[in-house]
C-alpha positions as a Markdown table, in Angstrom:
| # | Residue | x | y | z |
|---|---|---|---|---|
| 1 | Met | 0.0 | 0.0 | 0.0 |
| 2 | Phe | 1.4 | 3.4 | 1.0 |
| 3 | Asn | 4.8 | 1.9 | 2.0 |
| 4 | Leu | 5.8 | 2.2 | -1.7 |
| 5 | Trp | 6.5 | 6.0 | -1.4 |
| 6 | Pro | 10.0 | 7.2 | -0.7 |
| 7 | Leu | 11.1 | 8.5 | 2.7 |
| 8 | Leu | 11.1 | 12.1 | 1.6 |
| 9 | Ile | 7.3 | 11.9 | 1.3 |
| 10 | Ala | 7.1 | 10.5 | 4.9 |
| 11 | Ser | 9.0 | 13.5 | 6.1 |
| 12 | Gly | 6.6 | 15.9 | 4.5 |
| 13 | Ile | 9.3 | 17.5 | 2.4 |
| 14 | Gly | 7.9 | 19.4 | -0.6 |
| 15 | Ala | 4.3 | 18.6 | 0.6 |
| 16 | Met | 1.5 | 21.0 | -0.4 |
| 17 | Gly | 0.3 | 22.9 | 2.6 |
| 18 | Phe | -2.8 | 25.0 | 3.5 |
| 19 | Glu | -1.2 | 28.2 | 2.1 |
| 20 | Ser | -0.7 | 26.7 | -1.4 |
| 21 | Ala | -4.0 | 24.8 | -1.5 |
| 22 | Ser | -7.1 | 25.9 | -3.4 |
| 23 | Ala | -10.4 | 26.7 | -1.7 |
| 24 | Asn | -11.6 | 23.2 | -2.5 |
| 25 | Asp | -8.7 | 21.4 | -1.0 |
| 26 | Tyr | -8.7 | 20.0 | 2.5 |
| 27 | Gln | -6.3 | 17.8 | 4.4 |
| 28 | Leu | -7.4 | 14.4 | 5.6 |
| 29 | Leu | -5.8 | 12.5 | 8.5 |
| 30 | Val | -6.1 | 8.7 | 8.4 |
| 31 | Gly | -5.5 | 6.5 | 11.4 |
| 32 | Ser | -4.8 | 2.8 | 10.9 |
| 33 | Tyr | -3.8 | -0.6 | 12.2 |
| 34 | Thr | -0.1 | -1.5 | 11.6 |
| 35 | Ala | 0.0 | -5.3 | 11.8 |
| 36 | Gly | 0.2 | -5.3 | 8.0 |
| 37 | Gln | 1.7 | -2.8 | 5.6 |
| 38 | Ser | 0.5 | 0.4 | 7.1 |
| 39 | Gln | 3.1 | 2.7 | 8.7 |
| 40 | Gly | 0.7 | 4.6 | 11.0 |
| 41 | Ile | -0.9 | 8.0 | 10.4 |
| 42 | Tyr | -1.3 | 9.4 | 6.9 |
| 43 | Arg | -1.9 | 13.0 | 6.0 |
| 44 | Leu | -3.5 | 13.3 | 2.6 |
| 45 | Ser | -5.0 | 15.9 | 0.3 |
| 46 | Phe | -8.7 | 15.8 | -0.5 |
| 47 | Asp | -10.4 | 17.8 | -3.3 |
| 48 | Ser | -14.0 | 18.7 | -2.3 |
| 49 | Ala | -14.8 | 19.7 | -5.9 |
| 50 | Thr | -14.2 | 16.2 | -7.3 |
| 51 | Gly | -14.3 | 14.0 | -4.2 |
| 52 | Gln | -10.9 | 12.7 | -5.0 |
| 53 | Ile | -8.2 | 11.9 | -2.4 |
| 54 | Asn | -4.7 | 12.4 | -3.8 |
| 55 | Ala | -3.0 | 9.0 | -3.4 |
| 56 | Arg | 0.4 | 10.6 | -2.9 |
| 57 | Pro | 0.6 | 11.3 | 0.9 |
| 58 | Leu | 1.6 | 14.7 | 2.2 |
| 59 | Gln | 3.1 | 13.0 | 5.2 |
| 60 | Val | 3.4 | 9.6 | 6.9 |
| 61 | Ile | 3.9 | 9.3 | 10.6 |
| 62 | Asn | 5.4 | 6.1 | 11.8 |
| 63 | Ser | 3.3 | 5.0 | 14.8 |
| 64 | Gln | 2.0 | 1.7 | 16.1 |
| 65 | Asn | -1.7 | 1.1 | 15.7 |
| 66 | Pro | -2.9 | 4.8 | 15.8 |
| 67 | Ser | -6.5 | 3.6 | 15.5 |
| 68 | Trp | -8.4 | 6.7 | 16.8 |
| 69 | Leu | -7.6 | 10.4 | 16.2 |
| 70 | Thr | -9.0 | 13.4 | 18.2 |
| 71 | Leu | -8.3 | 17.0 | 17.2 |
| 72 | Ser | -8.3 | 19.9 | 19.6 |
| 73 | Lys | -11.0 | 22.5 | 19.0 |
| 74 | Asp | -8.5 | 24.9 | 17.4 |
| 75 | Gln | -6.9 | 22.1 | 15.4 |
| 76 | Arg | -3.5 | 23.0 | 16.6 |
| 77 | His | -3.0 | 19.6 | 18.3 |
| 78 | Leu | -3.8 | 15.9 | 17.5 |
| 79 | Phe | -4.2 | 13.2 | 20.2 |
| 80 | Val | -4.0 | 9.6 | 19.2 |
| 81 | Val | -4.5 | 6.2 | 20.9 |
| 82 | Asn | -1.9 | 3.5 | 20.1 |
| 83 | Glu | -4.1 | 0.4 | 20.2 |
| 84 | Asn | -1.4 | -1.9 | 21.3 |
| 85 | Gly | -1.7 | -5.0 | 23.5 |
| 86 | Pro | -0.2 | -8.5 | 24.2 |
| 87 | Gly | 1.1 | -10.3 | 21.1 |
| 88 | Gln | 1.6 | -7.2 | 19.1 |
| 89 | Ala | 4.9 | -5.5 | 17.9 |
| 90 | Asp | 4.5 | -3.1 | 20.8 |
| 91 | Pro | 2.5 | -4.9 | 23.6 |
| 92 | Val | 2.0 | -1.6 | 25.6 |
| 93 | Gly | -1.1 | 0.6 | 25.1 |
| 94 | Arg | -0.1 | 4.2 | 24.6 |
| 95 | Val | -1.4 | 7.7 | 24.0 |
| 96 | Ser | 0.4 | 10.2 | 21.7 |
| 97 | Ser | 0.1 | 13.9 | 21.1 |
| 98 | Tyr | 1.2 | 15.9 | 18.1 |
| 99 | Ser | 1.4 | 19.6 | 17.1 |
| 100 | Ile | -0.2 | 20.6 | 13.8 |
| 101 | Asp | 1.5 | 23.4 | 11.9 |
| 102 | Pro | -1.3 | 26.0 | 11.2 |
| 103 | Lys | 0.3 | 26.9 | 7.8 |
| 104 | Thr | 1.2 | 23.5 | 6.4 |
| 105 | Gly | -0.7 | 20.9 | 8.5 |
| 106 | Glu | 2.5 | 19.1 | 9.2 |
| 107 | Leu | 2.4 | 16.8 | 12.3 |
| 108 | Arg | 5.2 | 16.7 | 14.9 |
| 109 | Leu | 5.3 | 14.4 | 17.9 |
| 110 | Ile | 5.1 | 16.2 | 21.2 |
| 111 | Ser | 4.8 | 13.4 | 23.7 |
| 112 | Gln | 3.8 | 9.8 | 24.4 |
| 113 | Val | 2.7 | 8.1 | 27.6 |
| 114 | Gln | 1.3 | 4.7 | 28.6 |
| 115 | Ser | -2.5 | 4.3 | 28.8 |
| 116 | Leu | -2.1 | 1.7 | 31.6 |
| 117 | Gly | -4.4 | -0.6 | 29.8 |
| 118 | Asn | -4.5 | -2.9 | 26.8 |
| 119 | Glu | -5.9 | -2.0 | 23.3 |
| 120 | Pro | -6.9 | 1.7 | 24.0 |
| 121 | Thr | -9.5 | 2.2 | 21.3 |
| 122 | His | -10.9 | 5.7 | 21.8 |
| 123 | Leu | -10.1 | 9.1 | 23.4 |
| 124 | Ser | -11.8 | 12.4 | 23.9 |
| 125 | Leu | -10.6 | 15.8 | 25.1 |
| 126 | Ser | -12.3 | 17.8 | 27.9 |
| 127 | Ala | -13.9 | 21.2 | 26.9 |
| 128 | Asp | -11.0 | 23.1 | 28.5 |
| 129 | Ala | -8.5 | 20.8 | 26.8 |
| 130 | Gly | -7.0 | 20.0 | 30.1 |
| 131 | His | -7.7 | 16.3 | 30.3 |
| 132 | Leu | -7.9 | 13.3 | 28.0 |
| 133 | Phe | -10.3 | 10.4 | 28.6 |
| 134 | Val | -8.9 | 7.1 | 27.2 |
| 135 | Ser | -11.0 | 4.0 | 26.8 |
| 136 | Asn | -8.8 | 0.9 | 27.3 |
| 137 | Tyr | -10.9 | -1.7 | 25.6 |
| 138 | Cys | -8.8 | -4.7 | 26.4 |
| 139 | Val | -9.7 | -7.7 | 24.2 |
| 140 | Ala | -8.8 | -10.3 | 26.8 |
| 141 | Glu | -11.1 | -11.1 | 29.8 |
| 142 | Asp | -8.2 | -10.6 | 32.2 |
| 143 | Pro | -7.5 | -7.8 | 33.2 |
| 144 | Gly | -10.5 | -6.3 | 31.4 |
| 145 | Gly | -11.1 | -2.8 | 30.1 |
| 146 | Thr | -10.7 | 0.5 | 32.0 |
| 147 | Leu | -11.2 | 4.2 | 31.7 |
| 148 | Ala | -8.0 | 6.3 | 32.1 |
| 149 | Val | -7.8 | 10.0 | 32.8 |
| 150 | Leu | -4.7 | 11.9 | 31.7 |
| 151 | Pro | -3.9 | 15.6 | 32.3 |
| 152 | Val | -2.8 | 17.6 | 29.3 |
| 153 | Ala | -0.5 | 20.6 | 29.5 |
| 154 | Ser | -1.2 | 23.8 | 27.6 |
| 155 | Asp | 1.4 | 22.8 | 25.0 |
| 156 | Ala | -0.4 | 19.4 | 24.6 |
| 157 | Thr | 2.3 | 17.5 | 26.5 |
| 158 | Leu | 0.7 | 14.5 | 28.1 |
| 159 | Lys | 1.1 | 13.7 | 31.7 |
| 160 | Pro | 0.8 | 10.3 | 33.3 |
| 161 | Val | -2.6 | 8.8 | 34.1 |
| 162 | Val | -4.0 | 10.2 | 37.3 |
| 163 | Gln | -7.2 | 8.2 | 37.6 |
| 164 | Met | -8.5 | 4.8 | 36.5 |
| 165 | Ser | -12.0 | 3.4 | 36.6 |
| 166 | Ser | -13.3 | -0.1 | 36.0 |
| 167 | His | -16.8 | -1.5 | 35.7 |
| 168 | Pro | -18.5 | -4.8 | 36.5 |
| 169 | Ser | -19.4 | -6.8 | 33.4 |
| 170 | Ser | -22.8 | -8.1 | 32.5 |
| 171 | Arg | -21.5 | -11.6 | 31.6 |
| 172 | Val | -24.5 | -12.1 | 29.3 |
| 173 | Asn | -22.3 | -13.1 | 26.3 |
| 174 | Pro | -19.7 | -15.6 | 27.5 |
| 175 | Glu | -17.4 | -14.8 | 24.6 |
| 176 | Arg | -17.4 | -11.0 | 24.8 |
| 177 | Gln | -18.8 | -9.9 | 28.1 |
| 178 | Met | -17.0 | -11.7 | 30.8 |
| 179 | Ser | -15.2 | -8.5 | 31.7 |
| 180 | Ala | -15.4 | -4.8 | 31.1 |
| 181 | His | -14.6 | -3.5 | 27.6 |
| 182 | Val | -14.7 | 0.3 | 27.6 |
| 183 | His | -15.3 | 1.3 | 24.0 |
| 184 | Ser | -15.6 | 5.1 | 24.2 |
| 185 | Thr | -16.0 | 7.9 | 26.7 |
| 186 | Val | -17.4 | 11.3 | 25.7 |
| 187 | Pro | -18.2 | 14.6 | 27.4 |
| 188 | Ser | -21.6 | 16.1 | 27.8 |
| 189 | Pro | -22.3 | 19.2 | 25.8 |
| 190 | Asp | -21.7 | 21.4 | 28.8 |
| 191 | Gly | -18.6 | 19.6 | 29.7 |
| 192 | Lys | -19.8 | 18.8 | 33.3 |
| 193 | Tyr | -20.3 | 15.1 | 32.8 |
| 194 | Met | -18.5 | 12.2 | 31.1 |
| 195 | Phe | -20.3 | 9.2 | 29.6 |
| 196 | Ser | -18.4 | 5.9 | 29.4 |
| 197 | Asn | -19.8 | 3.3 | 27.1 |
| 198 | Asp | -18.9 | -0.2 | 28.2 |
| 199 | Leu | -19.6 | -3.0 | 25.7 |
| 200 | Gly | -18.8 | -5.6 | 28.4 |
| 201 | Ala | -21.3 | -4.2 | 30.9 |
| 202 | Asp | -24.3 | -3.2 | 28.8 |
| 203 | Lys | -24.2 | 0.1 | 30.5 |
| 204 | Val | -23.3 | 3.7 | 29.9 |
| 205 | Phe | -21.5 | 4.9 | 33.1 |
| 206 | Val | -22.0 | 8.5 | 34.0 |
| 207 | Tyr | -19.4 | 10.6 | 35.9 |
| 208 | Arg | -19.3 | 14.2 | 37.1 |
| 209 | Phe | -16.2 | 16.0 | 35.8 |
| 210 | Asp | -14.8 | 18.6 | 38.3 |
| 211 | Pro | -11.0 | 19.0 | 38.0 |
| 212 | Lys | -11.1 | 22.1 | 40.2 |
| 213 | Ala | -12.6 | 20.3 | 43.1 |
| 214 | Asn | -10.1 | 17.4 | 42.9 |
| 215 | Pro | -7.3 | 17.7 | 40.3 |
| 216 | Glu | -6.0 | 14.2 | 41.1 |
| 217 | Leu | -9.4 | 12.5 | 40.9 |
| 218 | Pro | -11.5 | 14.7 | 38.5 |
| 219 | Leu | -14.2 | 12.1 | 37.9 |
| 220 | Ala | -16.8 | 11.0 | 40.4 |
| 221 | Pro | -19.9 | 8.8 | 39.9 |
| 222 | Ala | -23.0 | 10.8 | 39.0 |
| 223 | Thr | -26.5 | 10.2 | 40.3 |
| 224 | Pro | -27.7 | 8.0 | 38.7 |
| 225 | Ala | -24.3 | 6.4 | 38.0 |
| 226 | Phe | -25.3 | 4.5 | 34.8 |
| 227 | Val | -27.8 | 4.0 | 32.1 |
| 228 | Gln | -29.0 | 0.4 | 31.7 |
| 229 | Leu | -29.2 | -1.1 | 28.2 |
| 230 | Pro | -30.6 | -4.3 | 26.9 |
| 231 | Pro | -28.7 | -7.5 | 27.9 |
| 232 | Gly | -26.1 | -8.4 | 25.3 |
| 233 | Ser | -26.4 | -5.2 | 23.4 |
| 234 | Gly | -22.8 | -4.0 | 23.8 |
| 235 | Pro | -22.8 | -0.1 | 23.8 |
| 236 | Arg | -20.1 | 1.4 | 21.6 |
| 237 | His | -20.3 | 5.1 | 20.6 |
| 238 | Leu | -22.4 | 8.0 | 21.9 |
| 239 | Leu | -23.1 | 11.2 | 20.0 |
| 240 | Phe | -24.9 | 14.3 | 21.3 |
| 241 | Ser | -27.0 | 16.5 | 19.0 |
| 242 | Ala | -25.7 | 20.0 | 18.2 |
| 243 | Asp | -28.3 | 21.6 | 20.5 |
| 244 | Gly | -27.4 | 19.2 | 23.4 |
| 245 | Lys | -31.0 | 18.1 | 23.9 |
| 246 | His | -30.7 | 14.6 | 22.4 |
| 247 | Ala | -28.2 | 11.8 | 22.0 |
| 248 | Trp | -27.8 | 8.6 | 19.9 |
| 249 | Leu | -25.9 | 5.5 | 20.9 |
| 250 | Thr | -24.8 | 2.6 | 18.7 |
| 251 | Met | -24.9 | -0.8 | 20.3 |
| 252 | Glu | -22.4 | -3.0 | 18.5 |
| 253 | Met | -23.6 | -6.5 | 19.4 |
| 254 | Ser | -27.3 | -6.1 | 18.8 |
| 255 | Ala | -26.9 | -3.7 | 15.9 |
| 256 | Gln | -29.2 | -1.1 | 17.4 |
| 257 | Val | -29.3 | 2.7 | 17.9 |
| 258 | Ala | -30.8 | 4.1 | 21.1 |
| 259 | Val | -32.2 | 7.6 | 21.0 |
| 260 | Phe | -32.2 | 9.7 | 24.2 |
| 261 | Asp | -33.4 | 12.9 | 25.6 |
| 262 | Tyr | -30.6 | 14.6 | 27.5 |
| 263 | His | -30.7 | 17.0 | 30.5 |
| 264 | Asp | -28.1 | 17.7 | 33.2 |
| 265 | Gly | -26.3 | 14.4 | 33.3 |
| 266 | Arg | -29.4 | 12.2 | 32.6 |
| 267 | Leu | -30.2 | 10.2 | 29.5 |
| 268 | Glu | -33.8 | 9.1 | 29.0 |
| 269 | Gln | -34.4 | 6.6 | 26.2 |
| 270 | Thr | -37.2 | 7.5 | 23.8 |
| 271 | Gln | -36.6 | 5.3 | 20.8 |
| 272 | Met | -34.8 | 2.1 | 19.8 |
| 273 | Ile | -33.9 | 1.5 | 16.1 |
| 274 | Asp | -32.9 | -2.0 | 14.8 |
| 275 | Leu | -30.2 | -1.8 | 12.1 |
| 276 | Ala | -30.5 | -5.5 | 11.2 |
| 277 | Ala | -33.9 | -6.6 | 12.4 |
| 278 | Gly | -34.7 | -10.2 | 11.6 |
| 279 | Gln | -31.2 | -10.7 | 10.2 |
| 280 | Ala | -28.5 | -13.2 | 11.2 |
| 281 | Val | -26.2 | -12.5 | 14.1 |
| 282 | Ser | -23.4 | -12.2 | 11.6 |
| 283 | Asp | -25.0 | -9.1 | 10.2 |
| 284 | Lys | -24.9 | -7.4 | 13.6 |
| 285 | Ala | -21.9 | -5.2 | 14.3 |
| 286 | Ala | -22.9 | -1.6 | 14.6 |
| 287 | Ala | -20.0 | 0.9 | 14.7 |
| 288 | Ala | -19.7 | 4.6 | 13.9 |
| 289 | Leu | -22.3 | 7.3 | 13.8 |
| 290 | His | -22.1 | 10.9 | 12.7 |
| 291 | Ala | -24.6 | 13.7 | 12.1 |
| 292 | Ser | -24.6 | 16.1 | 9.2 |
| 293 | Ala | -23.5 | 19.7 | 9.9 |
| 294 | Asp | -27.0 | 21.0 | 9.6 |
| 295 | Gly | -28.3 | 18.4 | 12.2 |
| 296 | Lys | -30.9 | 17.0 | 9.8 |
| 297 | Phe | -29.4 | 13.5 | 9.1 |
| 298 | Leu | -27.7 | 10.8 | 11.0 |
| 299 | Tyr | -25.4 | 8.2 | 9.4 |
| 300 | Val | -24.6 | 4.9 | 11.0 |
| 301 | Ser | -22.3 | 2.0 | 9.9 |
| 302 | Asn | -23.1 | -1.6 | 10.4 |
| 303 | Arg | -20.3 | -4.1 | 9.8 |
| 304 | Gly | -20.4 | -7.9 | 10.1 |
| 305 | Thr | -21.6 | -9.5 | 6.9 |
| 306 | Ala | -24.1 | -6.6 | 6.3 |
| 307 | Asn | -21.5 | -3.9 | 5.6 |
| 308 | Gln | -23.9 | -1.1 | 5.2 |
| 309 | Leu | -24.3 | 2.6 | 5.8 |
| 310 | Leu | -27.8 | 3.6 | 7.0 |
| 311 | Val | -29.1 | 7.1 | 6.5 |
| 312 | Phe | -31.7 | 8.5 | 8.9 |
| 313 | Ala | -33.7 | 11.8 | 9.0 |
| 314 | Ile | -33.6 | 13.4 | 12.4 |
| 315 | Asp | -36.8 | 14.8 | 13.9 |
| 316 | Gln | -35.7 | 18.2 | 15.2 |
| 317 | Ala | -38.1 | 18.3 | 18.1 |
| 318 | Ser | -37.6 | 14.8 | 19.5 |
| 319 | Gly | -34.3 | 13.6 | 18.0 |
| 320 | His | -36.2 | 10.5 | 16.7 |
| 321 | Leu | -34.9 | 8.7 | 13.6 |
| 322 | Lys | -36.6 | 7.8 | 10.4 |
| 323 | Glu | -34.8 | 5.4 | 8.0 |
| 324 | Leu | -34.2 | 6.9 | 4.6 |
| 325 | Gln | -31.6 | 4.6 | 2.9 |
| 326 | Arg | -29.4 | 1.6 | 3.3 |
| 327 | Arg | -26.3 | 1.6 | 1.1 |
| 328 | Ala | -23.6 | -1.0 | 0.7 |
| 329 | Val | -20.1 | 0.3 | 1.6 |
| 330 | Glu | -18.6 | -1.7 | -1.3 |
| 331 | Gly | -16.0 | -3.2 | 1.1 |
| 332 | Asp | -15.6 | -5.0 | 4.4 |
| 333 | His | -15.8 | -3.7 | 7.9 |
| 334 | Pro | -16.7 | 0.0 | 7.8 |
| 335 | Arg | -15.1 | 0.9 | 11.2 |
| 336 | Glu | -15.3 | 4.6 | 10.7 |
| 337 | Phe | -16.5 | 7.2 | 8.2 |
| 338 | Ser | -16.5 | 11.0 | 7.8 |
| 339 | Leu | -18.5 | 13.7 | 6.0 |
| 340 | Asp | -16.1 | 16.0 | 4.2 |
| 341 | Pro | -16.2 | 19.7 | 5.2 |
| 342 | Ser | -18.2 | 20.7 | 2.1 |
| 343 | Gly | -20.9 | 18.1 | 3.0 |
| 344 | Lys | -20.9 | 16.8 | -0.6 |
| 345 | Phe | -19.1 | 13.5 | 0.1 |
| 346 | Leu | -18.9 | 10.8 | 2.6 |
| 347 | Leu | -15.6 | 8.8 | 3.1 |
| 348 | Ile | -15.7 | 5.3 | 4.5 |
| 349 | Ala | -12.8 | 3.5 | 6.2 |
| 350 | Asn | -13.3 | -0.2 | 5.2 |
| 351 | Gln | -10.8 | -1.7 | 7.6 |
| 352 | Lys | -10.7 | -5.4 | 6.4 |
| 353 | Ser | -10.9 | -4.7 | 2.7 |
| 354 | Asn | -8.0 | -2.2 | 2.9 |
| 355 | Gln | -9.6 | 0.8 | 1.3 |
| 356 | Ile | -11.2 | 4.2 | 1.7 |
| 357 | Val | -14.4 | 4.6 | -0.4 |
| 358 | Val | -15.7 | 8.0 | -1.3 |
| 359 | Val | -19.3 | 8.4 | -2.2 |
| 360 | Glu | -21.4 | 11.4 | -3.3 |
| 361 | Arg | -23.9 | 12.9 | -0.8 |
| 362 | Asp | -26.9 | 15.1 | -1.6 |
| 363 | Ala | -27.0 | 17.8 | 1.1 |
| 364 | Gln | -30.7 | 18.4 | 0.7 |
| 365 | Ser | -32.0 | 14.9 | 0.9 |
| 366 | Gly | -29.2 | 13.4 | 2.9 |
| 367 | Leu | -29.0 | 10.4 | 0.5 |
| 368 | Leu | -25.8 | 8.8 | -0.6 |
| 369 | Gly | -25.1 | 8.5 | -4.3 |
| 370 | Lys | -22.5 | 7.0 | -6.6 |
| 371 | Thr | -19.0 | 5.9 | -5.6 |
| 372 | Val | -16.4 | 8.3 | -6.9 |
| 373 | Gln | -13.2 | 6.7 | -5.6 |
| 374 | Lys | -11.8 | 3.6 | -4.0 |
| 375 | Leu | -8.4 | 4.3 | -2.6 |
| 376 | Pro | -6.2 | 1.4 | -1.5 |
| 377 | Met | -5.2 | 1.9 | 2.2 |
| 378 | Asp | -4.0 | -0.8 | 4.6 |
| 379 | Ala | -6.4 | -1.3 | 7.5 |
| 380 | Pro | -7.8 | 2.3 | 7.8 |
| 381 | Ser | -9.6 | 2.9 | 11.1 |
| 382 | Asp | -10.4 | 6.6 | 11.5 |
| 383 | Leu | -10.8 | 9.7 | 9.3 |
| 384 | Lys | -10.5 | 13.3 | 10.5 |
| 385 | Phe | -10.4 | 16.5 | 8.3 |
| 386 | Leu | -8.2 | 19.5 | 9.0 |
| 387 | Val | -10.1 | 22.7 | 8.2 |
| 388 | Arg | -8.4 | 26.1 | 7.8 |
| 389 | Gln | -8.9 | 28.3 | 10.8 |
């Protein structure tokens, strides 16, 4: 795959930056798994006029399993989980931080620390950019998954973990739920709470976040301390609406999306959507979800043997979902996807078929159209756009 390019490309020498790019050009960051040919993080150029990704990378960052990428609000810093664990080239889970040159987009490593858990799969940044919340998924039953809290300095230097939380598992599924598997942790819209989605527990755990009251232990269980979900459902990713009044949650194992009303740390379920109703268990592997910039449409990926993207209209008053479309991803295992900044295209990271697929999107109807590109990429796992500030 991309390991065919010379080292001068990996260093970013001669790469086109923001200043020389046209109004239609954006930079795309791609996280990946590195057990095969991938070298780590790829910085690419994307043309929003044509929907084409330039196959020649602007920069390649050598990094072990940088599977999830989180940008600071000002896009001056990038935070990455290194989803390492036992049996891998690097058996130690880690978190890395990078600076982003505002003129060129070039990435430079600032710091790296251990996540104190195996296979960290997700991280989020607090509203004040002072803490990272790292979800150590941990594939193995022992020791199980944990939530780790890391302070972040003003220059994005990472400090060691100051707090760890673990959860009791549901033990409903003897293969996947005999211990905790924290899949993601996200802040509430006002930044006062953290919601930790534990696939192994069938619960969303709720924490108050108050670093001023206790800098060493900034998280404390809220009241109520969790949201109970159906047995064996396996919660994965939670997304709040732009107005902060609603939230949507993918449940990986049951291939469902739960819809909630949200107020002051409390999630109240109001709807449950089946992505693969009546279908075989092999079709059930819900993953990513993202809303359009205008808040009118929600997009959800379902992996397994289904390998689909589902498009939903969002009721603006209730947050409820109405299915509009099911579209094949034309690949295998759509772990993540992203809407481009123009809103005219949707990019899919098909992890197991080693490709990024770009499809057209109609901004008025929300529907997905024809495929405009299939770019070879070894085990892509996350896609994030850099937007000029």
